[in-house]
C-alpha positions in Angstrom: 32.1 34.2 8.1 30.4 37.5 7.2 31.7 40.9 7.7 29.1 43.0 9.7 29.9 46.0 7.6 28.4 44.2 4.5 24.9 44.3 6.0 25.0 47.3 8.3 22.0 49.6 7.7 22.6 53.1 6.3 23.1 56.0 8.7 19.8 57.4 9.9 17.9 54.4 8.6 17.4 52.9 12.0 14.7 54.7 14.1 15.3 55.9 17.7 11.9 54.4 18.8 11.5 51.3 21.0 11.3 48.0 19.1 12.4 44.5 18.6 15.2 43.4 16.2 16.2 40.1 14.5 19.5 38.9 13.0 19.3 36.4 10.2 22.0 34.3 8.7 22.7 33.9 5.0 19.9 31.4 4.6 17.3 33.7 6.2 17.1 31.8 9.5 16.6 33.9 12.6 19.6 33.4 14.8 19.1 36.2 17.4 16.1 38.3 18.7 16.5 41.3 21.0 14.6 44.4 22.1 15.7 47.9 22.8 14.3 51.2 24.1 16.3 52.9 21.4 16.8 50.7 18.3 19.5 53.0 16.8 21.6 53.1 19.9 21.3 49.4 20.5 22.0 48.2 17.0 25.0 50.5 16.7 26.7 48.5 19.4 26.8 45.5 17.2 28.5 47.3 14.3 31.5 48.6 16.1 35.0 47.1 15.7 34.5 43.3 15.9 37.6 43.0 18.1 36.0 45.0 20.8 32.9 42.7 21.1 32.5 39.8 23.5 33.5 36.6 21.8 29.9 35.3 21.8 28.7 38.5 20.2 31.5 38.2 17.6 30.3 34.8 16.7 26.7 36.0 16.3 27.4 39.1 14.2 29.8 37.2 11.9 27.3 34.4 11.4 24.5 36.9 10.6 23.9 38.3 7.1 21.2 40.8 7.8 19.3 42.6 10.6 15.7 43.7 10.6 13.6 45.5 13.2 10.0 46.3 14.1 8.9 49.5 15.8 6.4 49.2 18.6 4.5 51.8 20.7 5.8 51.0 24.2 8.5 49.1 25.9 5.9 46.6 27.4 4.8 45.8 23.8 8.5 45.2 22.9 8.8 42.8 25.8 5.8 40.8 24.7 6.8 40.8 21.0 10.4 39.7 21.9 9.0 36.7 23.9 6.7 35.8 21.0 9.5 35.8 18.4 11.9 33.9 20.6 9.2 31.2 21.1 8.4 31.1 17.3 11.9 31.1 15.9 14.0 29.5 18.7 17.1 31.4 17.8 20.3 29.6 18.4 22.2 32.6 19.9 19.4 33.4 22.4 19.6 32.1 26.0 17.6 28.9 26.3 16.3 27.7 29.7 16.1 23.9 29.8 14.2 22.2 32.6 16.5 20.0 34.5 13.6 17.5 34.6 10.0 17.3 33.4 8.2 18.3 36.6 4.8 16.7 37.3 1.8 18.7 38.4 -1.4 17.8 40.2 -4.1 18.7 37.6 -7.9 18.9 37.8 -9.7 19.0 34.5 -12.4 21.5 35.4 -13.4 22.0 31.8 -14.7 18.4 31.6 -18.3 17.6 32.5 -17.0 15.3 35.2 -13.6 16.7 36.4 -10.8 14.3 37.0 -7.7 14.7 39.3 -4.5 13.2 37.9 -0.7 13.6 37.5 0.2 15.6 34.4 3.4 16.7 32.7 4.2 18.8 29.7 2.2 21.6 28.1 -0.7 23.0 30.1 -4.2 22.7 28.7 -6.9 25.3 28.8 -9.6 24.8 31.4 -7.4 22.7 33.7 -6.3 23.7 37.2 -2.7 22.9 38.0 -1.0 22.7 41.4 2.7 22.3 41.8 5.1 21.5 40.3 6.2 18.7 42.6 9.6 17.1 42.8 8.3 13.6 42.4 5.1 12.0 41.0 4.8 9.8 44.1 4.4 13.0 46.2 1.4 14.0 44.2 -0.2 10.5 44.5 0.5 10.4 48.3 -1.2 13.8 48.8 -4.1 12.9 46.5 -4.6 9.6 48.4 -4.9 11.5 51.7 -7.3 14.1 50.3 -9.6 11.6 48.5 -11.0 10.7 52.0 -12.5 14.2 52.2 -12.8 15.1 48.5 -13.7 11.8 46.7 -13.5 13.2 43.2 -12.9 11.1 40.1 -9.4 10.0 39.3 -10.1 7.2 36.8 -9.3 7.4 33.0 -12.0 8.0 30.4 -12.1 4.3 29.5 -12.6 3.1 33.0 -15.3 5.8 33.6 -17.2 4.9 30.4 -17.1 1.1 31.2 -18.4 1.7 34.8 -21.2 3.9 33.4 -22.2 1.2 30.9 -22.1 -1.7 33.4 -23.6 0.2 36.3 -20.8 -0.9 38.6 -18.2 1.5 40.0 -14.5 0.7 40.0 -12.6 -0.3 43.2 -12.2 3.3 44.4 -15.9 3.7 44.4 -16.3 0.6 46.6 -13.8 1.8 49.2 -15.2 5.3 49.3 -12.2 7.0 47.6 -14.5 8.1 44.8 -18.0 9.5 44.9 -18.9 7.4 41.8 -20.6 9.9 39.5 -20.3 7.2 36.9 -23.2 5.2 38.5 -25.2 8.2 39.8 -24.2 8.1 43.5 -23.6 11.8 43.1 -24.9 14.2 40.5 -22.7 15.8 37.9 -23.2 19.3 39.4 -22.5 18.1 42.9 -19.3 16.4 41.8 -18.2 19.5 40.0 -18.7 21.5 43.2 -16.7 18.8 45.1 -13.9 19.2 42.6 -14.0 23.0 43.1 -13.7 22.5 46.8 -10.7 20.3 46.2 -9.1 23.0 44.1 -9.8 25.7 46.7 -8.2 23.5 49.4 -5.1 23.0 47.2 -5.0 26.7 46.5 -4.5 27.4 50.2 -8.0 27.8 51.6 -7.5 25.0 54.2 -9.0 26.4 57.4 -12.5 26.7 56.0 -12.7 22.9 55.3 -11.1 22.0 58.6 -13.6 24.1 60.5 -16.5 22.6 58.5 -15.4 19.0 59.3 -14.8 19.9 62.9 -18.4 21.3 63.2 -19.9 18.2 61.6 -17.8 15.9 63.9 -19.1 17.8 67.0 -22.7 17.5 65.7 -22.3 13.7 65.1 -20.8 13.2 68.6 -23.6 15.2 70.2 -26.1 13.0 68.4 -24.2 9.9 69.7 -23.3 8.9 66.1 -19.9 7.9 67.2 -18.9 5.9 64.1 -19.6 8.9 61.9 -17.8 11.2 64.3 -14.7 8.9 64.1 -14.7 8.9 60.3 -14.9 12.7 60.4 -12.0 12.8 62.9 -9.9 10.7 60.6 -10.8 13.0 57.7 -9.6 16.0 59.7 -6.4 14.2 60.5 -5.9 13.4 56.8 -6.3 17.1 55.9 -3.8 18.1 58.5 -1.3 15.6 57.3 -1.7 16.8 53.7 -1.2 20.4 55.0 1.7 19.6 57.2 3.7 18.3 54.2 4.3 22.0 53.2 5.7 23.8 56.1 4.9 27.5 56.6 7.9 29.5 55.4 6.4 33.0 55.1 3.8 34.7 57.4 0.5 36.4 56.5 -0.4 33.8 53.8 2.1 35.3 51.4 1.8 34.5 47.7 5.3 34.8 46.0 7.7 33.2 43.6 11.3 33.2 44.9 14.0 33.0 42.2 17.8 32.4 42.6 20.7 32.2 40.2 24.1 30.4 40.5 26.6 30.2 37.6 29.8 31.1 35.8 30.7 32.6 32.5 29.4 29.5 30.5 26.4 28.2 32.4 23.9 29.1 35.1 21.4 27.2 37.2 18.1 28.8 38.2 15.7 27.6 40.9 12.3 28.9 41.9 10.2 28.1 44.9 6.4 28.7 44.4 5.0 29.9 47.8 1.2 30.0 48.1 -0.6 30.8 51.3 2.8 31.1 53.0 3.7 27.5 52.2 6.0 26.1 49.5 3.7 24.5 47.0 6.3 23.6 44.3 9.8 23.9 43.2 11.3 24.1 39.7 14.7 24.4 38.1 16.5 25.2 34.9 20.0 25.0 33.5 21.0 27.5 30.9 24.1 27.8 28.6 25.1 31.4 28.1 25.3 31.5 24.3 25.1 35.3 24.3 26.9 37.9 26.4 24.3 38.6 29.2 24.4 39.9 32.7 22.5 38.4 35.7 19.9 41.2 35.3 19.3 40.2 31.6 19.2 36.5 32.6 16.5 37.4 35.1 14.5 39.2 32.5 14.7 36.3 30.0 13.7 33.9 32.8 10.6 35.9 33.8 9.6 36.1 30.1 9.8 32.3 29.8 8.1 31.4 33.1 5.2 33.8 32.9 4.9 34.1 29.1 3.3 30.6 29.3 0.4 32.3 31.2 -0.4 34.5 28.2 -0.1 31.4 25.9 -2.6 29.5 28.1 -5.0 32.5 28.1 -4.9 32.7 24.3 -5.4 28.9 24.0 -8.4 29.2 26.3 -9.9 31.9 24.0 -9.2 29.8 20.9 -10.7 26.7 22.4 -14.1 28.4 22.7 -14.7 27.6 26.4 -17.9 28.6 28.1 -18.2 31.3 30.7 -17.2 28.8 33.5 -14.2 27.6 31.5 -13.0 31.2 30.9 -13.4 32.0 34.6 -11.3 28.9 35.5 -8.7 30.1 33.0 -8.5 33.5 34.5 -8.3 32.0 38.0 -5.5 29.8 36.8 -3.7 32.8 35.4 -4.0 34.7 38.6 -2.7 31.7 40.5 0.3 31.3 38.2 1.4 35.0 38.6 1.6 35.7 42.3 1.4 39.1 44.1 5.2 39.1 44.7 8.1 38.1 42.5 11.3 38.0 44.5 14.5 37.9 42.3 18.3 38.0 43.1 18.8 41.1 40.9 16.3 43.4 39.3 16.0 43.2 35.5 17.3 46.1 33.4 13.9 47.8 33.4 11.9 46.6 36.5 9.0 49.0 35.9 8.4 47.6 32.5 8.6 44.0 33.7 6.3 44.8 36.6 3.7 46.4 34.2 3.9 43.3 32.0 3.3 40.9 34.9 0.5 43.1 36.2 -1.2 42.8 32.8 -0.9 39.0 32.9 -2.3 38.7 36.5 -5.0 41.3 36.2 -3.8 42.8 39.5 -0.7 44.6 40.8 2.5 42.5 40.9 5.4 43.7 43.0 8.9 42.8 41.6 11.8 43.3 44.1 14.9 41.9 45.7 14.4 40.7 49.3 16.6 42.7 51.7 15.9 41.3 55.2 13.7 38.9 57.3 12.1 35.7 56.4 12.0 36.4 52.6 15.8 37.0 52.5 16.4 33.7 54.4 14.1 31.9 52.0 16.0 33.4 49.0 19.3 32.2 50.5 17.8 28.7 50.7 16.7 28.9 47.1 20.2 30.0 46.0 21.7 27.0 47.9 19.4 24.8 45.9 20.5 26.5 42.7 24.2 26.0 43.6 23.5 22.3 44.3 21.7 21.9 41.0 24.6 23.5 39.1 27.1 21.2 40.8 25.0 18.2 40.0 24.7 19.3 36.3 28.4 19.7 36.1 29.0 16.3 37.5 26.6 14.7 35.1 27.7 16.6 32.0 31.3 17.5 32.9 32.8 19.6 30.2 29.8 19.0 27.9 29.9 22.4 26.3 33.6 22.4 25.9 33.6 18.9 24.6 30.9 19.7 22.0 32.9 22.7 20.8 36.1 20.6 20.6 34.2 17.9 18.6 32.9 20.5 16.1 36.3 22.0 15.7 37.9 18.6 15.1 35.4 17.8 12.4 36.0 21.2 10.8 39.8 20.6 10.7 39.6 17.0 9.6 37.2 17.7 6.7 38.7 21.1 5.8 35.5 23.1 6.3 35.5 26.9 6.3 33.5 27.0 9.6 32.4 24.6 12.3 29.4 22.4 11.2 26.8 23.8 13.5 24.0 21.9 11.8 24.7 18.3 10.8 22.2 16.0 9.0 22.7 12.3 8.8 20.9 9.8 6.5 20.5 6.0 6.7 18.6 3.4 4.8 16.8 0.4 6.4 15.0 -2.4 4.6 14.1 -6.2 4.7 15.8 -7.8 1.7 14.8 -4.8 -0.4 11.2 -4.5 0.9 9.7 -1.7 3.0 12.6 0.5 2.2 12.8 3.4 4.6 15.2 6.2 5.2 15.9 8.6 8.1 17.1 12.1 8.4 18.4 13.2 11.9 19.5 16.7 12.8 22.2 17.7 15.3 22.6 21.4 16.0 25.6 22.6 18.1 26.4 19.0 18.8 23.0 18.1 20.3 20.1 16.2 18.7 17.2 18.4 17.5 14.4 15.8 17.4 11.7 18.2 16.2 13.4 18.3 12.8 13.9 14.6 12.3 12.3 13.3 9.1 11.6 9.9 7.6 11.3 8.9 3.9 9.6 5.9 2.3 11.9 5.0 -0.6 9.7 4.7 -3.8 12.2 4.0 -6.6 11.5 4.7 -10.3 8.7 2.1 -10.6 7.2 2.8 -7.2 8.3 -0.5 -5.7 11.6 0.6 -4.1 15.1 1.4 -5.2 17.3 -1.3 -6.8 20.0 -1.0 -4.1 21.2 1.2 -1.2 23.1 3.6 -3.4 20.0 4.3 -5.5 17.9 4.7 -2.3 20.5 7.2 -0.9 20.4 9.2 -4.2 16.6 9.4 -4.1 16.5 10.5 -0.5 19.2 13.2 -0.9 17.5 14.4 -4.1 14.1 14.6 -2.4 15.4 16.4 0.6 17.3 19.1 -1.3 14.7 19.5 -4.0 12.3 20.4 -1.1 15.0 22.8 0.3 15.2 24.6 -3.0 11.4 24.7 -3.5 10.8 25.9 0.0 13.4 28.6 -0.2 11.9 29.9 -3.4 8.4 29.8 -2.0 9.3 31.3 1.4 7.7 34.7 1.7 8.9 35.6 5.2 12.3 36.9 4.1 12.9 39.7 1.6 15.8 38.5 -0.5 18.3 40.6 -2.3 19.5 38.7 -5.4 21.6 41.6 -6.7 24.6 40.5 -4.7 27.0 38.2 -6.6 28.3 36.7 -3.3 25.7 34.1 -2.8 25.6 31.3 -0.2 24.8 28.7 -2.9 22.6 27.8 -5.8 19.0 29.1 -5.4 19.9 31.3 -2.5 20.3 35.0 -2.1 21.3 37.3 0.8 18.4 38.6 3.0 18.2 42.4 3.2 18.4 44.5 6.3 15.5 46.8 7.2 12.2 47.3 9.0 9.6 44.6 8.9 6.0 44.4 10.2 5.3 42.7 13.6 2.7 40.4 12.0 4.2 38.2 9.3 3.4 35.0 7.4 4.0 31.7 9.1 7.5 30.5 10.0 9.7 29.2 7.1 9.4 25.5 6.5 11.9 23.3 8.1 13.4 22.1 4.8 14.2 25.7 3.8 17.4 25.6 6.0 20.4 23.6 4.6 22.9 21.8 6.8 26.5 22.7 7.1 27.4 19.0 6.8 25.6 16.0 5.4 26.7 12.6 6.8 25.6 9.4 5.1 25.9 6.0 6.7 28.2 4.0 4.4 31.4 4.2 2.4 32.4 5.5 -1.1 29.4 4.1 -3.0 26.9 5.9 -0.7 29.0 9.1 -0.6 29.2 9.1 -4.5 25.5 8.6 -4.8 24.8 11.5 -2.4 27.3 13.8 -4.2 25.7 13.0 -7.5 22.3 14.0 -6.2 23.7 17.3 -4.9 25.5 18.0 -8.2 22.3 17.4 -10.2 20.5 19.9 -8.1 23.3 22.5 -8.2 23.8 22.6 -4.4 27.4 23.5 -3.8 27.4 25.0 -0.3 26.8 21.8 1.7 29.8 19.6 2.8 29.4 15.9 2.5 31.1 12.8 4.1 30.3 9.2 4.8 31.1 7.1 7.9 31.7 3.4 7.3 31.0 1.1 10.2 33.7 -1.5 9.8 36.8 0.7 10.7 34.9 4.0 11.4 36.5 5.6 8.4 35.4 9.0 7.2 35.0 9.2 3.4 35.0 12.3 1.3 33.6 12.6 -2.2 36.1 11.7 -4.9 38.8 10.7 -2.5 40.7 7.4 -2.9 41.6 7.2 0.8 39.5 7.9 3.9 40.1 10.4 6.6 41.2 8.6 9.8 40.2 10.2 13.1 41.8 8.9 16.3 39.7 6.6 18.3 39.8 9.0 21.2 38.7 11.9 19.1 35.7 13.8 20.2 34.9 14.6 16.6 34.7 10.9 15.7 32.6 10.3 18.8 30.1 13.0 17.6 30.0 11.5 14.1 29.3 8.1 15.6 26.5 9.5 17.8 24.9 11.1 14.7 25.3 7.9 12.6 23.9 5.7 15.4 20.9 8.0 15.9 20.1 7.9 12.2 20.4 4.1 12.3 18.1 3.8 15.2 15.5 6.2 13.7 15.6 4.4 10.3 15.0 1.0 11.9 12.1 2.4 13.9 10.5 3.7 10.7 11.2 0.5 8.8 9.6 -1.7 11.5 6.6 0.6 11.7 6.0 0.2 7.9 6.7 -3.6 8.0 4.3 -4.2 10.9 1.6 -2.2 9.2 2.2 -4.1 5.9 2.2 -7.5 7.7 -1.1 -6.9 9.3 -2.8 -5.4 6.3 -6.1 -7.0 5.1 -7.4 -7.4 1.6 -10.4 -5.4 2.8 -8.3 -2.3 3.5 -8.3 -1.2 -0.1 -12.1 -1.5 -0.6 -13.4 2.0 -1.3 -16.1 3.2 1.2 -15.4 0.3 3.6 -14.4 1.7 7.0 -13.2 -0.1 10.2 -16.7 -0.7 11.6 -18.0 -2.4 8.5 -14.8 -4.4 8.0 -15.2 -5.7 11.5 -18.9 -6.5 10.9 -18.0 -8.5 7.8 -15.3 -10.5 9.5 -17.6 -11.2 12.5 -20.3 -12.5 10.1 -18.2 -14.6 7.7 -15.2 -15.4 10.0 -12.5 -14.9 7.4 -11.7 -13.2 4.1 -11.6 -16.6 2.5 -15.2 -17.3 3.3 -16.1 -13.7 2.4 -14.6 -14.2 -1.0 -16.9 -17.1 -1.6 -20.0 -15.1 -0.6 -22.4 -13.5 -3.1 -23.4 -9.9 -3.3 -26.8 -10.6 -1.7 -25.2 -12.4 1.2 -22.8 -9.5 1.8 -25.5 -6.9 1.5 -27.5 -8.5 4.3 -24.8 -7.7 6.8 -25.8 -4.8 9.1 -24.6 -1.5 7.8 -23.8 -2.8 4.3 -25.5 -1.6 1.1 -25.7 -3.3 -2.3 -23.2 -0.8 -3.8 -20.6 -1.5 -1.1 -21.2 -5.2 -1.3 -20.5 -5.1 -5.1 -17.3 -3.1 -4.3 -16.2 -5.9 -1.9 -16.9 -8.6 -4.4 -15.0 -6.7 -7.1 -12.0 -6.0 -4.8 -11.8 -9.7 -3.6 -12.5 -11.3 -6.9 -9.0 -11.2 -8.3 -7.1 -11.8 -5.1 -7.4 -15.5 -4.8 -4.0 -17.1 -4.9 -2.2 -13.8 -5.3 1.4 -13.7 -4.4 2.0 -12.7 -0.9 -1.5 -13.6 0.3 -1.8 -15.6 3.5 -3.0 -19.2 3.1 -6.4 -18.4 4.5 -6.6 -15.0 2.8 -6.8 -13.1 6.1 -3.5 -11.3 6.1 -1.2 -10.4 3.2 2.4 -10.9 4.4 4.1 -8.9 1.6 7.4 -10.7 2.0 8.2 -14.0 0.2 9.7 -16.7 2.4 9.2 -14.8 5.6 10.4 -16.4 8.8 8.5 -16.8 12.1 8.8 -13.1 12.9 7.4 -12.2 9.5 10.7 -11.3 7.8 13.9 -13.2 7.1 16.1 -10.2 7.5 16.0 -6.6 8.5 18.9 -4.2 8.5 20.3 -1.0 7.2 22.1 -0.2 4.0 25.7 -0.8 5.1 27.3 -1.4 1.7 24.3 -3.4 0.7 24.4 -5.9 3.5 21.3 -7.2 5.2 21.4 -8.3 8.8 18.9 -10.5 10.6 16.1 -9.0 12.5 17.6 -10.1 15.8 20.9 -8.3 14.8 19.0 -5.2 13.8 17.6 -4.7 17.3 20.8 -5.7 19.1 22.4 -3.1 21.5 25.4 -2.8 19.2 23.3 -1.6 16.3 21.0 0.8 18.1 23.9 3.0 19.3 22.7 6.3 20.9 
């Protein structure tokens, strides 16, 4: 642990202007981002007596090794820069809001030539109108099915649309009048786009206009004694009403508002928001947050609004970068205005409500009112949202009872069992997978704070000294550890985003230096590469041989600040380098359970990579290595000659006569296939090179991981006992 006094800036060095600050650890990784009206006053609070700080703040300042800041012109700029940095660096001590589920949206791709309505999840795309979020995907499909009677817009995929356009026959929806079939020209592209725009207007709350229009057409049809047409229009009106009635009116005067509520304790909080558009609840969304920093409810609300509405600014930037036309940019602006409503109702005001309101106003392009509801319908709705938040928190506690406490206990038990100076907040685990020495693959999985961080998983193809794989599992482990930490040292030396001070003798490890405190510009080079951050603990799947190989690799590179252990499968023993006897953790130990989860995840990920390589190798063709021969011409050759065996017997002139082939390419094909006849590993008919001698029916006699050099059968490798987590 670091003493905050060792990196405290000199008196008077910190300005009194508004700005944003970042704390970094000894490896230069950003661990906390904050903003302040007065940087000097705010940062001074972190450098008081550590005993007087909140225990979470204590953990942050003792983990940090430097602090840097950026001065901005206004507090609104500080708010925007803080959001940008939190999104870029993902600091582990900042509050993180996790969706309690991936909510689906009803999306209309207005940027496409022929817009499509569909269910979408995940990141929003520029030029697409979104409605929701909805609690269930079936609710979207049910609503869409009702509205397609009145707005028969395209819902099919690109492949279905293209096939219908080529054949001249619409899909089933076109035959039953649930699609206007622009694919076969029943409706023009411009007319279909207008139909999609009407659909979006209806979903945005403009419902009465379309109901009046259909009612007028129904009356005209009845007056003209076209009773069948009038009956169809009557059914359309009823469909619109049923779709509208699904969202009851909760606020009068067609109010547009987002209503937020909080429920929580000292460790966790649940957040719910109801999206009200046109006085009706159009969507609901929820998050659960772990309070990894000492924050009040007001600060939680501020962080929440940053996360929810900061995505609007990201979407606007993405739309500009995508180079959309004027219509696409208009749709993007309309989407931004719909995402930020006129009113934002919160349980408590953020620390600086005027600043937050100004930021939201800038995003919407019109005034946004931020307030706490005091009476009437809005207060009652806020109480309903809070009841939902309390229910979500109780459900979260039921599903993950004691999860935060359990993870902390597991890390503490590992620290005590292995004799580490601090808890292993970042754990990396490595595993080797192969099929009797072929297609050797390795995995690196990362757990931070006891949870998997899948964005930092990595895979390695083990090459060996001759390029054909390592001689055994220990050699493969040595190669993988060497490659990973050689990249770590190289990336650290090449990183230009941290100003390092190498004058300090107290270094974190070989090739590292302490980052300096001070002012930094707002615009910096890209984020440090992932391999530039070392783990606190490396876990290898295996016993003493694998541990010794990994330790030898670390010693050769001079890496001394990373702890190492191995976890053997048979008795779940924990092996340390150079020890004759293992460390035995109790079977009920949370620390052992966490190590097992990490090991099993590495095992699963290694097998996945190995099978991917093996499948690719087993379906490889001798034509794949011919220079200048792409997929289209390979397909044409095989269609003409039937197999590689017949192609091998063909002459240059015969090959050159195939459509798309030239004489030079034909000569390259003959040269590439001339020496492959009877080569080891080639399939009998020459079509597919297996690459594994004596392969069984599934293409491999054995597939497994490097558990003390053993090889399991492929059936065993995919069994539930092997996959683990």
